[in-house]
C-alpha positions as CSV (number, residue, x, y, z in Angstrom):
1,M,25.1,8.3,3.0
2,T,24.5,4.7,4.2
3,G,21.3,2.8,4.7
4,K,20.1,1.8,8.1
5,Y,18.5,-1.3,6.7
6,E,19.6,-3.8,4.0
7,L,16.0,-4.0,2.6
8,V,13.1,-1.5,2.7
9,L,9.6,-2.6,1.8
10,F,7.1,0.1,0.8
11,D,3.3,-0.1,0.8
12,L,1.9,1.5,-2.4
13,D,-1.4,3.4,-1.7
14,G,-0.9,6.1,0.9
15,T,2.8,5.5,1.1
16,L,4.3,6.0,-2.4
17,T,1.3,7.5,-4.1
18,N,-1.9,9.3,-3.2
19,S,-4.5,7.1,-4.9
20,E,-7.6,8.5,-3.1
21,K,-9.3,10.2,-6.0
22,G,-9.1,7.2,-8.4
23,I,-10.2,4.6,-5.9
24,T,-13.1,6.6,-4.4
25,N,-14.4,7.7,-7.8
26,S,-14.3,4.2,-9.1
27,L,-16.2,3.0,-5.9
28,I,-18.8,5.7,-6.3
29,K,-19.4,4.6,-9.9
30,A,-19.7,1.0,-8.8
31,F,-22.3,1.7,-6.1
32,K,-24.3,4.0,-8.4
33,A,-24.3,1.4,-11.1
34,M,-25.8,-1.2,-8.7
35,G,-28.3,1.3,-7.3
36,K,-26.7,1.1,-3.8
37,P,-26.3,4.1,-1.4
38,V,-23.0,5.8,-1.9
39,P,-21.1,5.9,1.4
40,G,-19.6,9.2,2.6
41,I,-16.0,10.1,1.8
42,E,-14.6,9.0,5.2
43,T,-16.1,5.5,4.7
44,L,-14.9,5.3,1.1
45,R,-11.3,6.1,2.3
46,R,-11.4,3.0,4.5
47,F,-11.4,0.9,1.3
48,I,-7.9,2.1,0.5
49,G,-5.3,-0.4,1.8
50,P,-7.0,-3.7,2.6
51,P,-8.1,-6.2,0.0
52,M,-11.3,-4.9,-1.8
53,W,-13.2,-8.1,-1.1
54,D,-12.8,-7.7,2.7
55,S,-13.9,-4.0,2.5
56,M,-16.9,-4.8,0.4
57,R,-18.1,-7.4,2.9
58,L,-17.2,-5.7,6.1
59,I,-17.7,-2.0,5.5
60,T,-20.8,-2.1,3.3
61,R,-22.0,-5.5,4.3
62,L,-22.8,-6.6,0.8
63,S,-23.7,-10.2,0.2
64,D,-21.1,-12.4,-1.6
65,K,-23.0,-12.0,-4.9
66,E,-23.3,-8.2,-4.5
67,A,-19.7,-7.9,-3.5
68,A,-18.5,-9.8,-6.5
69,E,-20.7,-7.6,-8.8
70,A,-19.4,-4.4,-7.1
71,I,-15.8,-5.5,-7.5
72,A,-16.3,-6.3,-11.1
73,I,-17.6,-2.9,-11.9
74,Y,-15.0,-1.2,-9.7
75,K,-12.2,-3.1,-11.5
76,K,-13.4,-2.1,-14.9
77,E,-13.7,1.6,-13.9
78,Y,-10.4,1.7,-12.0
79,R,-8.3,0.0,-14.7
80,A,-9.9,2.2,-17.4
81,K,-9.3,5.5,-15.7
82,G,-9.0,5.3,-11.9
83,F,-5.4,4.5,-11.6
84,F,-4.4,7.6,-13.6
85,E,-6.3,9.7,-11.0
86,N,-3.3,9.3,-8.7
87,E,0.0,11.1,-7.9
88,V,3.3,10.3,-6.4
89,Y,3.9,12.0,-3.1
90,G,6.5,14.8,-3.3
91,G,10.0,13.7,-2.4
92,I,9.4,10.0,-2.9
93,P,11.4,9.5,-6.1
94,E,14.3,11.4,-4.5
95,L,14.1,9.2,-1.4
96,L,14.1,6.0,-3.5
97,Q,17.1,7.2,-5.4
98,S,19.0,8.1,-2.3
99,L,18.3,4.6,-0.8
100,L,19.5,2.9,-3.9
101,E,22.7,5.0,-3.9
102,A,23.2,4.0,-0.3
103,G,23.1,0.3,-1.3
104,T,19.7,-0.5,0.1
105,E,17.5,-3.0,-1.7
106,L,13.9,-1.9,-2.3
107,A,10.6,-3.7,-2.6
108,V,6.9,-3.0,-2.9
109,A,4.6,-5.0,-0.7
110,T,1.0,-4.1,-1.4
111,S,-2.5,-5.6,-1.0
112,K,-3.4,-4.1,-4.3
113,P,-3.7,-6.7,-7.1
114,V,-0.6,-7.2,-9.2
115,T,-1.9,-6.0,-12.6
116,P,-2.8,-2.4,-11.4
117,T,0.2,-2.4,-9.1
118,R,2.6,-2.9,-12.0
119,A,0.7,-0.5,-14.2
120,I,0.9,2.3,-11.6
121,L,4.6,1.7,-11.0
122,D,5.3,1.8,-14.7
123,Y,3.1,4.8,-15.4
124,F,4.8,6.9,-12.7
125,G,8.3,5.7,-13.6
126,L,8.8,4.0,-10.2
127,T,9.4,0.4,-11.3
128,R,13.1,0.9,-11.9
129,Y,13.7,1.5,-8.2
130,F,12.3,-1.8,-7.0
131,K,14.1,-5.2,-7.1
132,Y,11.0,-7.0,-5.7
133,I,7.3,-6.4,-6.2
134,S,5.0,-8.4,-3.9
135,A,1.3,-7.9,-4.7
136,E,-1.9,-9.8,-4.4
137,D,-3.3,-11.8,-7.3
138,D,-6.1,-10.2,-9.3
139,S,-9.0,-11.8,-7.4
140,E,-9.2,-8.8,-5.0
141,R,-9.5,-11.2,-2.1
142,G,-6.0,-11.0,-0.7
143,G,-4.1,-13.0,1.9
144,G,-2.7,-10.5,4.3
145,K,0.3,-8.2,4.4
146,E,2.4,-10.8,6.4
147,K,2.4,-13.2,3.5
148,L,3.5,-10.4,1.1
149,I,6.4,-9.4,3.4
150,R,7.5,-13.0,3.9
151,K,7.5,-13.5,0.2
152,V,10.1,-10.7,-0.3
153,L,12.2,-11.9,2.7
154,K,12.4,-15.4,1.1
155,E,13.3,-14.0,-2.3
156,S,15.9,-11.6,-1.1
157,G,17.4,-13.7,1.6
158,V,17.7,-10.6,3.9
159,P,16.9,-11.4,7.5
160,A,13.7,-9.9,9.0
161,G,15.8,-7.9,11.5
162,K,17.7,-6.1,8.8
163,T,14.5,-5.2,7.0
164,V,11.9,-2.5,7.6
165,M,8.3,-2.3,6.3
166,V,7.0,1.2,5.6
167,G,3.3,1.7,5.4
168,D,0.3,3.9,6.4
169,T,-2.3,1.6,7.9
170,K,-2.9,-0.8,10.7
171,F,-2.7,-3.7,8.2
172,D,0.8,-2.8,7.3
173,A,1.8,-2.5,11.0
174,A,0.2,-5.8,11.8
175,G,1.8,-7.6,8.9
176,A,5.2,-6.3,9.8
177,V,4.9,-7.5,13.4
178,K,3.7,-10.9,12.3
179,A,6.6,-11.2,9.8
180,G,9.1,-10.1,12.4
181,T,10.3,-6.9,10.7
182,P,10.6,-3.4,12.2
183,F,7.9,-1.0,11.0
184,I,7.7,2.7,10.2
185,G,4.3,4.3,9.9
186,V,3.8,7.3,7.6
187,L,1.3,9.9,8.7
188,Y,0.6,11.4,5.4
189,G,-1.4,8.5,4.1
190,F,-4.8,7.0,4.8
191,G,-4.4,5.3,8.2
192,S,-4.0,6.9,11.7
193,K,-1.2,6.9,14.2
194,E,-3.6,5.5,16.8
195,E,-4.6,2.5,14.7
196,M,-1.1,1.7,13.8
197,G,0.0,2.1,17.4
198,M,-2.6,-0.4,18.5
199,E,-0.8,-2.9,16.2
200,G,2.5,-2.3,17.8
201,A,3.9,0.6,15.7
202,A,6.2,3.0,17.6
203,D,8.1,4.8,14.9
204,F,6.4,7.4,12.6
205,A,7.3,9.8,9.8
206,A,5.2,12.8,9.0
207,S,6.7,13.3,5.5
208,P,8.9,11.6,2.9
209,A,11.7,13.9,4.1
210,E,11.3,12.8,7.7
211,L,11.1,9.2,6.5
212,G,14.5,9.6,4.7
213,K,16.1,10.6,8.0
214,M,14.8,7.4,9.6
215,L,16.1,5.2,6.7
216,L,19.5,6.8,6.0
217,N,22.6,7.6,8.0
218,P,24.1,11.0,7.0
């Protein structure tokens, strides 16, 4: 097999791992600890992907002080237990190994803070597949997916046109468009085809197996 791209960047939550349980449980504990109403599960799922600060301010409309308090509680819960309530999607390790054997360089580009990102990749034995890890700092405020993609492009020296970003949300799609890289949206994660399409996405994979066919030549 040969790779169709020189470099493939993967989002983490909703693309490599199903992190829903750990993130939503930690959010529930944070809201309960603050005496705030607990949003429904569909609202809680919207927190998965973008920087936590943005979600706290925009989805629940907490004040800056309340958002900072909620994030502090969330971080404590998530880093103590939440990130273990997670699982690698079936077929992902095999796909990553096939890409490496095809000579493709691999990277993670995630809005998740760097400390839990590295802990999760280490815990699930995924670190060894990735030459580059581009994550946000631990402030939970973030700077956008475009910045994270461009950081890898600069470090690797691979042109944007020979790179592809793989993700599951509109934020991944928008970041790829702004950075000038092709994008493949996965439909087994937390975003929707419609939202990604509105950001310019046109190529989608329903499973890791289907994703492999889009990244590798037979």
